[in-house]
Backbone bond lengths (Angstrom), bond angles and torsions (degrees), N, CA, C in turn:
res aa  C-N    CA-C-N  psi(-1)  N-CA   C-N-CA  omega(-1)  CA-C   N-CA-C  phi
1 M - - - 1.483 - - 1.518 110.70 -
2 R 1.353 116.09 -42.48 1.457 118.85 179.83 1.508 110.76 -62.40
3 R 1.352 117.39 -35.63 1.459 119.93 178.67 1.529 111.32 -66.84
4 L 1.337 117.97 -37.88 1.486 121.59 -179.08 1.528 110.70 -66.24
5 I 1.320 116.69 -41.43 1.476 120.63 179.18 1.491 110.79 -64.78
6 A 1.341 117.79 -42.88 1.448 121.40 -179.30 1.507 111.07 -65.04
7 A 1.330 116.85 -38.09 1.482 120.52 178.75 1.515 111.35 -65.54
8 S 1.343 115.75 -40.33 1.477 119.89 179.75 1.510 110.35 -63.97
9 L 1.306 118.88 -44.74 1.457 121.93 178.13 1.523 111.31 -61.01
10 G 1.290 116.83 -36.07 1.454 119.21 -179.62 1.509 111.77 -67.49
11 I 1.373 116.17 -38.56 1.463 119.75 179.17 1.526 110.74 -64.69
12 V 1.368 116.38 -43.24 1.470 120.39 178.87 1.500 111.57 -60.97
13 A 1.296 115.91 -39.38 1.464 119.84 -179.86 1.511 112.29 -65.58
14 L 1.336 117.72 -26.14 1.451 121.17 -178.34 1.512 113.25 -84.41
15 V 1.331 118.81 -14.32 1.474 121.96 -179.59 1.515 109.90 -73.04
16 P 1.351 121.50 129.90 1.484 122.38 -179.75 1.514 111.06 -59.97
17 A 1.353 113.09 146.98 1.477 118.17 -178.64 1.501 111.35 -62.07
18 G 1.335 119.47 -35.62 1.455 122.24 -178.56 1.518 111.01 -64.01
19 V 1.336 117.36 -35.07 1.460 119.48 -179.39 1.507 109.58 -70.26
20 Q 1.341 117.16 -38.67 1.462 119.64 178.02 1.519 111.36 -62.57
21 A 1.357 117.50 -43.71 1.471 120.96 -178.33 1.514 111.05 -66.19
22 A 1.370 117.17 -36.56 1.462 120.41 -177.70 1.506 111.16 -65.91
23 D 1.334 116.53 -29.53 1.456 120.23 -178.38 1.514 113.88 -78.13
24 L 1.364 117.16 -12.39 1.455 120.01 -177.33 1.531 111.00 -80.11
25 P 1.307 119.46 144.36 1.486 121.58 178.04 1.523 110.53 -69.76
26 P 1.368 118.32 147.61 1.476 119.66 179.27 1.507 111.91 -64.72
27 P 1.346 118.06 150.58 1.463 120.12 179.66 1.528 110.03 -67.41
28 P 1.301 117.30 150.20 1.479 119.19 179.56 1.521 111.09 -63.28
29 A 1.345 115.61 143.18 1.480 121.18 179.70 1.522 110.23 -74.19
30 G 1.333 116.28 134.38 1.459 120.76 178.64 1.531 110.85 -86.22
31 P 1.311 118.31 174.95 1.465 121.08 179.04 1.531 111.23 -64.93
32 A 1.331 116.68 141.47 1.468 121.23 -179.79 1.541 110.75 -68.94
33 V 1.308 116.82 138.98 1.470 122.90 179.60 1.523 108.73 -102.43
34 Y 1.363 118.33 121.99 1.479 121.73 -177.97 1.531 110.23 -75.59
35 A 1.319 115.45 132.55 1.467 121.27 174.27 1.508 107.98 -118.55
36 P 1.359 119.55 124.05 1.465 121.51 179.59 1.516 111.07 -63.53
37 P 1.319 117.06 158.28 1.480 120.57 177.80 1.541 110.17 -53.12
38 A 1.332 114.37 150.73 1.459 119.78 -177.47 1.505 112.56 -58.22
39 A 1.367 117.45 -38.35 1.474 120.11 -178.73 1.509 111.36 -63.00
40 Y 1.352 116.84 -36.70 1.463 118.97 179.81 1.507 111.48 -73.70
41 R 1.369 116.56 -35.19 1.463 118.32 -179.75 1.515 111.80 -66.85
42 T 1.353 116.72 -31.46 1.454 119.75 -176.47 1.536 112.79 -89.34
43 V 1.333 118.16 -11.25 1.459 121.42 179.42 1.520 107.60 -118.02
44 A 1.313 116.41 77.35 1.449 120.62 -176.99 1.523 111.97 -101.11
45 N 1.332 117.67 -9.76 1.465 120.81 -172.47 1.524 109.75 -130.41
46 W 1.338 116.79 125.51 1.454 123.25 176.94 1.517 110.92 -94.89
47 G 1.309 118.87 -0.42 1.444 121.62 -176.26 1.518 113.16 -72.19
48 G 1.354 114.92 156.73 1.451 120.65 175.20 1.517 113.44 112.58
49 F 1.316 114.05 -178.41 1.473 122.12 -177.56 1.525 110.23 -86.09
50 Y 1.330 117.11 145.45 1.460 120.71 179.05 1.527 110.43 -145.81
51 L 1.344 114.97 155.78 1.460 124.77 174.78 1.522 108.06 -130.24
52 G 1.351 116.88 150.99 1.447 118.70 179.42 1.501 112.86 -161.85
53 I 1.334 115.01 175.29 1.449 123.28 176.77 1.525 108.22 -126.20
54 N 1.348 116.62 159.15 1.456 120.16 -178.82 1.520 110.54 -148.50
55 G 1.313 116.27 163.81 1.461 123.04 174.62 1.504 109.83 -158.95
56 G 1.335 117.01 151.43 1.458 119.24 -178.73 1.517 111.89 179.05
57 V 1.340 115.43 -146.73 1.465 121.40 -177.08 1.530 109.57 -130.14
58 N 1.326 114.93 151.84 1.460 123.15 177.52 1.505 108.16 -119.46
59 M 1.322 118.17 111.07 1.465 123.14 177.60 1.521 107.32 -107.24
60 A 1.329 116.64 96.16 1.458 121.92 -171.10 1.525 111.53 -105.15
61 R 1.330 114.38 167.69 1.476 122.42 179.75 1.508 108.19 -134.34
62 D 1.327 114.97 131.69 1.478 121.33 -179.68 1.523 107.66 -118.58
63 Q 1.335 115.52 112.49 1.472 121.40 175.94 1.517 108.01 -103.46
64 S 1.352 117.19 109.48 1.461 121.73 -175.34 1.507 111.66 -112.53
65 T 1.339 115.91 143.07 1.461 123.41 170.95 1.516 107.76 -121.42
66 F 1.336 116.66 127.25 1.466 122.29 -176.56 1.524 108.87 -104.01
67 S 1.335 115.86 137.06 1.475 122.76 177.95 1.512 109.47 -129.71
68 F 1.325 115.88 142.46 1.466 121.54 177.69 1.521 107.76 -121.40
69 G 1.332 115.24 112.94 1.464 119.05 -176.08 1.514 112.35 63.73
70 G 1.339 116.55 31.68 1.470 121.39 179.77 1.508 114.25 85.25
71 V 1.329 119.60 -0.17 1.456 123.02 -178.66 1.542 108.54 -106.33
72 P 1.363 118.83 114.82 1.459 120.27 177.55 1.529 111.13 -61.77
73 F 1.334 116.63 136.65 1.455 118.86 -179.95 1.534 113.53 -132.84
74 A 1.300 119.02 -12.11 1.467 119.94 -179.31 1.524 109.69 -162.02
75 S 1.342 115.06 157.59 1.453 121.75 174.78 1.520 108.73 -137.55
76 S 1.329 115.42 157.92 1.454 121.07 -177.01 1.511 110.16 -148.18
77 D 1.335 116.68 142.25 1.444 123.07 177.25 1.531 107.11 -123.24
78 T 1.310 117.34 106.45 1.454 121.98 -169.55 1.528 111.03 -121.89
79 A 1.334 116.16 141.50 1.467 121.99 176.54 1.512 110.57 -88.11
80 L 1.315 115.64 136.79 1.462 123.03 172.71 1.511 107.90 -115.61
81 F 1.333 117.30 139.70 1.442 120.09 -176.15 1.527 109.32 -144.27
82 G 1.341 116.65 142.38 1.461 120.56 177.70 1.516 111.37 178.50
83 A 1.308 115.02 177.66 1.462 122.41 -179.89 1.536 110.71 -91.04
84 V 1.318 115.54 155.68 1.468 122.23 175.41 1.535 108.62 -131.65
85 G 1.314 116.14 154.70 1.454 120.63 175.87 1.514 110.57 -164.99
86 G 1.309 117.59 142.44 1.464 120.26 -179.15 1.498 111.72 179.58
87 G 1.336 116.07 -146.78 1.450 121.31 -176.80 1.511 112.31 -145.03
88 Q 1.328 115.03 168.72 1.457 121.36 -179.86 1.518 109.45 -144.00
89 A 1.327 114.21 157.34 1.476 121.80 176.52 1.515 106.70 -144.08
90 G 1.322 115.98 145.14 1.461 118.34 -179.21 1.511 112.75 -164.94
91 Y 1.329 114.26 -178.88 1.459 121.49 179.21 1.531 108.53 -143.62
92 N 1.331 116.82 135.56 1.465 122.23 178.87 1.533 111.09 -115.73
93 W 1.328 115.48 143.80 1.458 123.65 169.39 1.527 106.78 -116.43
94 Q 1.346 116.71 130.11 1.449 120.36 -176.95 1.531 111.41 -122.97
95 S 1.342 114.24 136.96 1.450 121.48 174.35 1.516 107.20 -135.74
96 G 1.323 117.29 102.54 1.449 120.15 -174.07 1.536 110.28 64.57
97 A 1.333 114.28 -126.89 1.469 118.19 179.65 1.522 112.42 -87.38
98 L 1.346 118.36 -8.72 1.459 122.12 -178.52 1.517 110.79 -86.30
99 V 1.334 115.60 130.75 1.462 121.67 178.89 1.529 109.19 -125.88
100 L 1.328 116.02 122.61 1.453 122.76 174.28 1.528 108.60 -111.57
101 G 1.349 116.11 141.58 1.440 118.74 -177.10 1.508 114.63 -152.88
102 A 1.310 116.03 166.98 1.456 123.94 174.74 1.518 107.05 -132.80
103 E 1.338 116.85 137.39 1.461 120.08 -175.88 1.517 110.35 -143.89
104 A 1.320 116.81 144.04 1.476 123.59 172.84 1.526 107.18 -126.85
105 D 1.351 116.16 144.48 1.452 120.13 179.26 1.522 109.93 -142.85
106 F 1.330 115.41 162.53 1.458 122.34 177.06 1.513 107.83 -145.50
107 D 1.356 116.95 127.27 1.458 122.25 -178.15 1.515 111.97 -129.79
108 W 1.324 117.23 138.19 1.456 121.72 166.72 1.518 108.84 -81.69
109 S 1.347 116.48 151.77 1.452 121.15 -176.42 1.519 109.55 -144.54
110 N 1.341 115.73 145.63 1.481 119.27 172.16 1.522 110.95 -120.71
111 A 1.341 116.12 28.78 1.477 120.25 177.13 1.518 109.92 -67.89
112 K 1.331 116.81 132.49 1.458 120.59 -178.99 1.527 109.48 -153.05
113 G 1.346 114.33 159.75 1.460 121.71 177.51 1.503 110.85 -161.46
114 S 1.325 117.53 151.65 1.454 122.89 -176.35 1.537 110.97 -103.15
115 I 1.338 114.47 146.97 1.473 122.67 -177.27 1.507 108.26 -131.95
116 S 1.321 117.43 136.22 1.482 122.22 175.04 1.518 109.33 -131.32
117 A 1.339 115.52 141.21 1.476 120.39 178.73 1.513 109.08 -148.92
118 Q 1.340 115.86 148.96 1.465 122.19 -179.82 1.507 109.54 -136.71
119 C 1.343 115.74 137.46 1.468 121.49 -179.92 1.512 109.53 -103.69
120 A 1.345 116.52 133.70 1.454 120.79 -179.89 1.527 110.42 -67.32
121 V 1.324 116.07 149.10 1.465 122.09 -179.65 1.527 110.27 -60.34
122 A 1.334 117.93 -35.15 1.447 121.08 -178.55 1.541 111.53 -64.46
123 V 1.325 118.04 -25.61 1.467 122.15 -178.24 1.526 110.15 -94.63
124 C 1.337 117.47 -46.40 1.452 121.13 -172.05 1.530 113.52 -106.30
125 G 1.323 116.85 13.39 1.466 118.67 179.76 1.510 110.21 71.57
126 P 1.331 118.13 -106.46 1.462 120.25 -178.78 1.520 113.64 -69.59
127 G 1.353 116.97 -5.87 1.461 120.71 -178.64 1.515 111.90 89.36
128 A 1.321 115.99 152.23 1.460 122.07 -179.62 1.517 108.47 -145.20
129 T 1.315 115.88 139.40 1.460 122.28 176.97 1.513 109.40 -133.64
130 A 1.317 116.19 155.69 1.465 121.31 178.14 1.524 108.73 -146.67
131 T 1.307 115.19 133.03 1.466 122.61 172.99 1.520 106.88 -122.32
132 L 1.326 116.24 112.06 1.472 120.61 -169.73 1.518 111.12 -129.09
133 E 1.304 114.72 155.55 1.465 121.42 173.15 1.517 108.92 -126.10
134 H 1.326 116.98 127.76 1.462 121.75 176.52 1.539 108.12 -104.19
135 D 1.301 116.49 131.35 1.467 123.57 179.75 1.521 109.74 -122.99
136 V 1.344 117.08 133.96 1.455 121.18 169.23 1.538 106.26 -97.22
137 D 1.340 116.41 106.04 1.471 121.42 -174.55 1.513 113.04 -80.92
138 W 1.321 117.24 -37.53 1.449 121.50 177.49 1.525 109.12 -165.09
139 F 1.324 115.52 164.88 1.469 120.19 176.06 1.520 109.02 -157.01
140 G 1.313 115.32 161.78 1.458 120.90 177.68 1.510 110.82 -147.20
141 T 1.302 117.74 163.29 1.439 122.91 178.82 1.528 110.50 -140.14
142 A 1.321 116.11 157.58 1.473 123.54 169.97 1.517 105.70 -132.61
143 R 1.341 117.94 114.26 1.451 120.90 -166.13 1.542 111.88 -133.47
144 A 1.339 114.41 155.26 1.469 121.61 166.95 1.531 107.93 -95.65
145 R 1.338 115.62 153.18 1.463 121.38 179.07 1.525 109.69 -129.62
146 L 1.330 116.87 140.44 1.465 123.56 175.13 1.515 106.77 -130.12
147 G 1.338 116.33 119.48 1.449 119.69 -173.31 1.505 114.38 -133.78
148 Y 1.336 114.78 167.19 1.466 123.29 175.55 1.538 108.10 -126.37
149 A 1.322 116.01 126.99 1.469 121.97 -177.13 1.523 109.98 -104.94
150 A 1.345 116.38 136.14 1.449 122.32 176.28 1.526 108.02 -148.73
151 D 1.352 116.48 125.42 1.452 121.73 -176.33 1.538 108.74 53.77
152 G 1.327 117.43 -122.78 1.446 120.57 -179.95 1.506 114.29 -100.59
153 W 1.342 116.52 16.64 1.478 120.97 -178.53 1.512 112.09 -111.82
154 L 1.350 114.44 150.75 1.459 122.12 170.86 1.509 108.74 -134.85
155 A 1.340 117.55 119.00 1.465 122.64 175.80 1.529 107.43 -108.82
156 Y 1.347 117.27 138.41 1.464 118.44 -174.26 1.525 111.83 -148.28
157 A 1.323 115.02 155.99 1.455 124.45 168.40 1.527 107.97 -109.48
158 T 1.336 116.45 152.35 1.461 119.56 -174.50 1.510 110.24 -147.69
159 G 1.339 117.29 156.41 1.457 121.32 177.77 1.505 111.12 -173.66
160 G 1.360 116.11 157.92 1.455 119.25 178.91 1.519 112.53 163.12
161 Y 1.308 114.87 -143.99 1.472 123.77 -172.11 1.522 110.48 -92.11
162 A 1.339 116.90 145.26 1.471 122.37 178.24 1.519 110.10 -138.44
163 Y 1.320 116.01 150.51 1.449 122.32 177.72 1.535 108.07 -149.28
164 G 1.326 117.80 164.40 1.456 119.90 -179.50 1.522 112.38 -171.07
165 R 1.343 114.73 172.04 1.453 121.38 176.11 1.526 108.75 -112.36
166 V 1.352 115.10 120.26 1.468 121.88 179.43 1.532 107.06 -116.37
167 A 1.327 116.63 122.29 1.459 121.85 -178.71 1.527 110.65 -105.26
168 L 1.331 115.53 143.39 1.458 122.72 176.00 1.518 108.56 -115.50
169 K 1.325 115.81 126.67 1.465 121.78 178.44 1.528 107.64 -132.58
170 G 1.328 117.51 136.66 1.458 117.96 178.54 1.495 114.84 165.73
171 T 1.350 114.83 -165.64 1.449 123.52 -177.19 1.522 109.99 -135.69
172 A 1.319 115.91 136.86 1.462 121.03 175.39 1.539 108.83 -123.53
173 T 1.339 115.77 144.73 1.462 122.56 -178.25 1.507 110.32 -131.31
174 A 1.325 117.01 134.44 1.464 122.07 177.23 1.532 107.98 -150.55
175 G 1.359 116.78 129.57 1.442 120.76 178.56 1.511 113.82 62.08
176 G 1.328 116.88 29.51 1.446 120.10 -179.99 1.512 114.43 81.32
177 V 1.341 118.23 1.66 1.466 122.14 179.62 1.528 108.41 -111.55
178 S 1.342 116.39 136.13 1.460 122.04 -177.49 1.508 111.54 -114.31
179 A 1.302 115.13 154.15 1.466 121.96 176.03 1.512 109.56 -143.78
180 S 1.316 116.39 133.19 1.472 122.71 176.02 1.522 109.53 -102.63
181 L 1.297 115.77 150.02 1.466 117.35 -176.44 1.505 110.83 -154.03
182 T 1.321 115.14 159.13 1.465 124.57 169.31 1.511 106.90 -139.50
183 Q 1.317 117.16 120.18 1.451 122.58 -179.35 1.532 109.51 -129.52
184 D 1.319 115.25 146.75 1.457 121.92 176.42 1.516 109.87 -120.90
185 A 1.326 115.28 145.52 1.456 121.01 175.28 1.525 107.26 -138.92
186 T 1.350 115.54 151.88 1.458 121.26 178.06 1.516 109.40 -124.00
187 P 1.325 116.12 78.57 1.469 119.17 -179.82 1.523 111.69 -76.73
188 S 1.308 115.42 165.52 1.472 121.16 176.59 1.524 108.12 -133.36
189 G 1.331 114.96 157.33 1.445 120.70 -178.04 1.510 110.80 -163.64
190 W 1.318 117.17 -133.79 1.458 121.63 -174.71 1.528 109.72 -143.68
191 T 1.336 114.93 166.24 1.456 120.83 -179.35 1.530 110.41 -148.02
192 V 1.326 116.04 148.43 1.469 123.06 171.41 1.528 107.85 -138.44
193 G 1.304 116.80 157.32 1.452 119.14 179.56 1.509 112.25 -178.45
194 A 1.330 115.17 -168.72 1.460 121.68 -178.93 1.515 107.94 -155.37
195 G 1.332 115.70 162.42 1.452 118.98 179.98 1.525 110.93 -166.42
196 T 1.314 114.39 178.24 1.457 121.24 176.54 1.523 109.16 -145.01
197 E 1.348 115.83 149.05 1.451 121.76 177.99 1.520 109.30 -127.48
198 L 1.314 115.85 145.70 1.462 122.69 177.64 1.520 108.68 -121.27
199 A 1.335 115.59 125.62 1.463 119.95 178.93 1.520 110.27 -69.77
200 L 1.330 116.42 131.08 1.469 122.54 177.61 1.511 112.47 -105.07
201 G 1.304 118.63 -11.14 1.453 123.89 -178.22 1.498 109.97 174.77
202 P 1.322 118.40 -168.73 1.469 120.60 -178.24 1.520 114.05 -59.58
203 N 1.357 118.07 -29.27 1.458 120.21 -174.85 1.530 114.15 -124.19
204 W 1.328 119.08 -20.99 1.451 122.51 -172.57 1.519 111.95 -100.90
205 S 1.323 116.37 148.03 1.460 122.30 174.40 1.516 109.18 -148.14
206 A 1.338 116.36 153.05 1.461 123.28 175.14 1.521 108.58 -111.76
207 R 1.319 116.69 146.96 1.465 119.93 -176.33 1.519 111.88 -136.47
208 L 1.341 114.57 155.02 1.467 123.67 171.44 1.522 106.28 -133.02
209 E 1.354 116.81 129.03 1.465 121.23 -170.13 1.526 110.21 -140.54
210 Y 1.367 114.71 144.87 1.448 122.00 171.79 1.530 108.96 -121.88
211 L 1.356 116.27 135.83 1.451 122.35 176.09 1.511 110.44 -130.37
212 Y 1.327 115.61 133.01 1.468 121.09 166.79 1.537 106.60 -98.44
213 V 1.328 117.28 125.47 1.465 122.08 -176.01 1.526 108.76 -123.28
214 D 1.328 117.25 123.70 1.467 123.34 176.37 1.517 108.09 -113.87
215 L 1.344 116.23 111.75 1.465 121.20 -177.78 1.532 112.13 -93.07
216 G 1.330 117.61 6.98 1.477 120.07 178.16 1.507 111.75 77.01
217 T 1.347 115.24 -159.53 1.458 122.23 -175.22 1.523 110.20 -107.35
218 V 1.335 115.08 132.00 1.461 122.08 177.63 1.512 108.46 -111.70
219 N 1.354 117.98 132.04 1.458 122.65 178.96 1.517 111.15 -106.46
220 Y 1.314 115.91 122.85 1.452 122.96 176.85 1.525 108.43 -113.04
221 T 1.319 116.99 132.38 1.476 122.51 176.70 1.515 109.36 -110.28
222 I 1.313 114.79 125.05 1.466 121.07 -177.55 1.539 107.71 -110.77
223 A 1.329 115.34 112.06 1.469 120.29 -178.06 1.531 109.76 -86.45
224 V 1.326 116.47 118.15 1.463 122.31 176.66 1.514 107.41 -107.28
225 P 1.345 118.99 125.75 1.459 121.42 -178.25 1.528 111.61 -55.47
226 S 1.352 115.48 139.33 1.478 122.71 175.79 1.523 112.57 59.57
227 A 1.345 118.44 28.91 1.467 121.37 179.04 1.526 108.65 -153.43
228 P 1.326 116.92 156.63 1.472 119.15 175.65 1.541 110.46 -60.32
229 S 1.305 115.86 156.15 1.469 120.77 -178.59 1.534 110.42 -70.82
230 L 1.327 114.63 147.23 1.451 121.51 175.64 1.530 107.32 -105.65
231 T 1.329 117.08 129.02 1.457 122.54 -175.55 1.524 110.25 -114.54
232 D 1.317 115.63 135.19 1.465 122.63 175.24 1.542 107.63 -115.26
233 S 1.321 116.25 113.38 1.473 121.48 175.78 1.513 108.20 -102.18
234 A 1.330 116.64 108.44 1.457 120.72 -172.50 1.518 110.80 -116.11
235 R 1.339 115.45 129.86 1.464 121.28 173.72 1.524 107.42 -105.36
236 V 1.334 115.75 124.21 1.466 121.84 -175.60 1.521 109.60 -109.72
237 Q 1.335 115.92 122.31 1.448 123.49 176.72 1.521 108.91 -123.84
238 M 1.328 117.35 134.44 1.448 120.98 -174.87 1.529 112.19 -122.86
239 N 1.331 115.56 143.18 1.469 123.18 170.20 1.530 106.88 -115.94
240 V 1.321 115.21 110.17 1.474 121.18 -173.47 1.521 109.28 -111.47
241 V 1.317 115.35 125.13 1.478 121.79 175.34 1.519 106.82 -116.81
242 R 1.346 117.14 122.77 1.476 121.63 -175.09 1.510 110.67 -134.62
243 A 1.303 114.97 145.52 1.468 122.99 167.73 1.523 108.47 -114.75
244 G 1.313 117.18 153.03 1.463 118.11 -178.34 1.504 111.87 -166.39
245 V 1.319 114.87 179.03 1.465 122.39 176.07 1.519 108.06 -131.25
246 N 1.335 116.31 147.20 1.480 123.87 176.94 1.497 110.60 -123.87
247 Y 1.326 115.50 149.04 1.458 121.87 170.85 1.511 108.45 -119.75
248 R 1.345 116.31 123.01 1.462 121.98 -178.75 1.526 109.96 -97.24
249 F 1.327 116.11 134.89 1.449 122.13 -179.10 1.529 111.36 -93.36
């Protein structure tokens, strides 16, 4: 018996190690471990300074009240529409999923709309008419941002100060006398909105944003020779939808 055991051990010792390992069953597979996409793993922080560009549309509303010699005689609610484009700069502070930020932007705009009004002879004597065009030439905002970050996304609400350039172009007639004019005003108001950003890599992100902008009421006085002045009180409200890209430093 001792000889048989010794012979068996000798045979086992002579078998190559690779053959022994090949004959063993594979180890059982463990549970799969999820790994997020590489872009999300490398963009974990929205904090820091950033610069970007944007473009979109401006769907504005012009509510005008016309007065002749201080007496209101007509009102108009007109749509203004056009493209916008510009840039933004800001800074974010992040704590966990909470993101706080401050941003300023400036956009050129070609939103415009035409307004017409006529005063009855019984109200204005010889009668008064006005054909006007309101243009939003540019606007800017300075806003705070409050956001929530998850994976490669950032959703945020925003609000703050707004300002812009609103131009008035047109012709007014009273008592058979006409006057043409071009006037500019730079009113200021407020804005609120919301948006979302998607991380594209360690430094780049794409965004989609909506802003409601109220520039308040602008008063234009149109002097017509030999007649009382015609006044246009216009309230300009804008709905701005923009897409853009940011680069974080």
